C-alpha positions, -999 to 999 in steps of 0.1 A, spaced: -2 1 1 29 22 -5 45 39 -36 74 22 -53 107 40 -55 101 53 -89 70 73 -77 77 98 -50 42 111 -52 26 110 -17 -3 86 -12 -40 96 -10 -49 94 26 -84 84 34 -100 80 68 -114 46 80 -138 45 109 -153 11 118 -153 -4 151 -133 -34 160 -146 -34 195 -181 -27 211 -216 -37 205 -216 -34 167 -179 -48 161 -190 -78 142 -208 -62 114 -182 -31 114 -155 -56 111 -169 -68 81 -173 -32 67 -137 -24 76 -127 -56 56 -148 -45 25 -130 -10 28 -96 -25 29 -102 -50 2 -113 -22 -22 -80 -2 -12 -58 -34 -19 -76 -40 -52 -69 -4 -62 -33 -4 -52 -27 -37 -69 -40 -20 -100 -16 8 -97 -32 33 -74 -51 65 -87 -34 87 -110 0 72 -102 -5 75 -63 -12 49 -39 -41 48 -13 -33 48 22 -59 40 49 -59 60 82 -77 35 104 -91 39 138 -115 19 163 -142 42 178 -154 12 198 -191 17 187 -190 48 208 -204 80 192 -182 103 211 -153 83 200 -163 86 163 -164 124 168 -131 124 183 -114 105 156 -133 126 128 -117 156 143 -84 141 142 -87 128 108 -97 159 91 -79 183 115 -46 165 120 -40 137 97 -46 155 64 -77 133 54 -106 149 33 -126 116 28 -139 94 55 -155 59 50 -172 49 80 -201 46 106 -226 19 112 -253 30 138 -270 64 131 -259 78 164 -223 76 152 -232 90 118 -250 120 134 -222 125 159 -197 130 131 -216 148 105 -213 182 120 -175 177 122 -173 165 84 -195 196 75 -175 221 96 -141 208 78 -158 207 44 -149 169 42 -170 142 27 -183 110 46 -192 78 27 -217 59 47 -223 23 38 -251 14 62 -289 10 58 -305 37 78 -340 53 87 -338 80 60 -351 115 64 -317 129 61 -295 149 36 -261 164 40 -241 176 11 -210 164 29 -224 126 30 -228 100 4 -253 73 17 -245 39 0 -267 18 23 -304 12 19 -330 39 25 -363 27 38 -377 24 3 -350 0 -5 -357 -27 23 -386 -17 47 -410 -15 18 -400 -48 4 -399 -65 36 -434 -53 48 -449 -64 15 -435 -98 18 -443 -103 55 -478 -90 51 -484 -114 21 -468 -145 38 -475 -142 76 -502 -118 85 -506 -82 96 -503 -84 135 -469 -70 142 -448 -69 175 -417 -44 173 -385 -46 195 -355 -23 190 -323 -11 206 -326 22 224 -314 48 200 -325 67 169 -326 43 141 -349 16 158 -374 44 167 -376 58 132 -373 25 114 -404 11 135 -424 44 128 -420 39 92 -427 0 93 -458 9 115 -470 32 84 -467 3 60 -485 -20 85 -513 3 91 -515 10 55 -525 -26 49 -551 -26 76 -527 -42 100 -520 -36 139 -488 -29 158 -496 -47 190 -466 -34 210 -434 -16 207 -405 -23 230 -370 -10 233 -339 -24 252 -306 -8 259 -276 -15 238 -257 -44 257 -291 -59 270 -287 -93 286 -308 -126 284 -331 -114 311 -342 -83 291 -351 -104 263 -369 -131 283 -391 -102 296 -397 -93 260 -406 -128 249 -432 -130 278 -449 -99 262 -447 -115 227 -464 -147 241 -491 -123 256 -495 -104 225 -497 -134 201 -485 -116 167 -479 -127 134 -445 -112 131 -417 -99 153 -400 -69 136 -366 -64 151 -345 -34 151 -321 -47 177 -285 -42 165 -250 -58 170 -241 -86 196 -276 -82 211 -291 -97 180 -279 -133 189 -292 -128 224 -328 -120 210 -328 -149 187 -317 -174 212 -344 -160 236 -370 -165 209 -361 -201 205 -358 -207 243 -394 -193 246 -405 -223 225 -416 -201 193 -414 -216 159 -398 -194 133 -419 -209 108 -451 -196 122 -437 -167 142 -405 -153 125 -383 -125 136 -380 -101 106 -352 -76 105 -332 -53 85 -303 -53 110 -297 -89 111 -269 -99 88 -244 -127 84 -223 -111 111 -249 -113 136 -260 -148 126 -223 -160 131 -229 -152 169 -258 -175 172 -267 -211 170 -279 -222 136 -309 -235 155 -318 -201 168 -311 -185 134 -332 -209 112 -363 -195 96 -359 -159 104 -359 -133 75 -340 -102 64 -342 -77 36 -311 -63 21 -295 -56 -13 -268 -82 -8 -265 -115 7 -234 -137 9 -252 -165 -10 -260 -142 -40 -252 -164 -68 -241 -139 -96 -206 -141 -108 -199 -106 -96 -211 -116 -60 -192 -149 -60 -160 -130 -71 -164 -105 -42 -173 -132 -16 -141 -151 -27 -119 -121 -27 -132 -110 8 -129 -144 23 -93 -146 8 -83 -115 25 -103 -116 57 -104 -153 64 -126 -183 51 -152 -178 80 -153 -140 77 -192 -131 73 -199 -110 41 -227 -88 49 -244 -63 29 -228 -35 49 -195 -49 37 -205 -50 1 -215 -13 3 -183 -4 21 -165 -21 -7 -182 -4 -37 -183 29 -22 -144 29 -21 -141 20 -59 -171 44 -67 -153 73 -49 -118 67 -59 -129 63 -96 -145 98 -93 -114 111 -78 -95 100 -108 -118 119 -130 -118 150 -108 -82 150 -103 -84 159 -66 -99 147 -33 -115 181 -27 -149 173 -19 -167 200 -41 -152 189 -75 -155 152 -64 -192 157 -56 -197 173 -90 -182 141 -106 -199 119 -83 -234 131 -93 -252 102 -112 -220 82 -116 -224 44 -116 -203 12 -107 -208 -24 -113 -212 -35 -75 -213 -72 -65 -252 -66 -59 -256 -50 -94 -252 -19 -111 -254 12 -86 -258 47 -91 -254 79 -69 -286 99 -70 -275 136 -78 -306 150 -60 -302 131 -27 -267 118 -25 -282 83 -18 -275 53 -40 -299 34 -64 -298 -3 -50 -312 -38 -56 -336 -49 -27 -339 -85 -19 -355 -105 9 -340 -137 22 -346 -164 50 -320 -182 71 -319 -218 64 -310 -247 88 -274 -241 84 -276 -202 92 -273 -193 55 -297 -168 39 -316 -182 10 -333 -155 -11 -370 -159 -11 -379 -129 -31 -359 -111 -55 -379 -83 -73 -350 -80 -99 -352 -44 -100 -329 -15 -92 -347 11 -69 -343 47 -68 -336 62 -31 -365 78 -16 -350 89 17 -381 108 27 -405 83 19 -425 107 -3 -441 74 -20 -453 53 8 -471 26 -14 -463 -11 -9 -466 -13 -47 -446 17 -58 -410 17 -50 -397 44 -73 -382 16 -95 -357 22 -124 -374 3 -150 -346 4 -174 -324 -18 -150 -340 -52 -143 -327 -87 -139 -343 -120 -139 -361 -129 -105 
């Protein structure tokens, strides 16, 4: 990752902020792995404009204050203009004022609750119309319309549950209860939640629990005697990284919506998964957040090559409406919103704890972060870009 002796040009320095410790370490480790894989590939191909790419990496330990402190260090001391990072919305919101004050640019590769725009942020994870709508449509058509909601106690779960509630009520369904647990909740917390679930008797549990707590929730569901075939946990925040922390028996039958799964069978997806595991370990989970972290680096640095600079203003001008053949399919940055056109899919966990796609709409979906369209049958799709389902 350094320049050869024939090239004395300094490297392009980029900030990387993903947690190796803390409650969301598992999924953020996958994001860091995807980021560094992309950097390795770019450097192996000669870098950008004859200069290598150097990652300045810190571990914010899943703590919003640490994210803010490291963002200030990256932008104020380390000579970085571009930051690739953040998982929880609380961490994104902690560093955005810093990024804006320093006139930097954040690339954020995580699904989130929407209802946000910053000129200094490029959102490459799913907005609600790229996962919540599709998940709601599948659940309502397959299991029923009585929902029980459980989430971690911070901004994303509250907002995500509000959006999902709108979709449920639009379909004449009911939200029977809405419960929040602290980050780092223990088995006893989830046992109490399962007691409430038994009393409410829903058709679906919608979870916005994050990080290591996800495994505790799923194990509590199994211990309570629930059958996932009849009462699944459906989630946007359960990825391969969280599944790796639980038993296959606890995982089996539960459902997630995302633009990418490790089991996606396209040639591009298989190449990415193979490269990811070759770099990060054969057992390293490959998540949708890792895939977004990977493609956003390639997208950003291809744009940097066109702009000739890492200054955010000319970079953003070049980034508008630019496209990249990501492992999930061809993605595009929407010039109006700084969000990304993505490919939603719904998958169920099998007996071995592997996601198997149960519904692939086969359509690239335009981001609608403010949920202007809230119909379960209209996702602002890009009809020019479709694939077989």
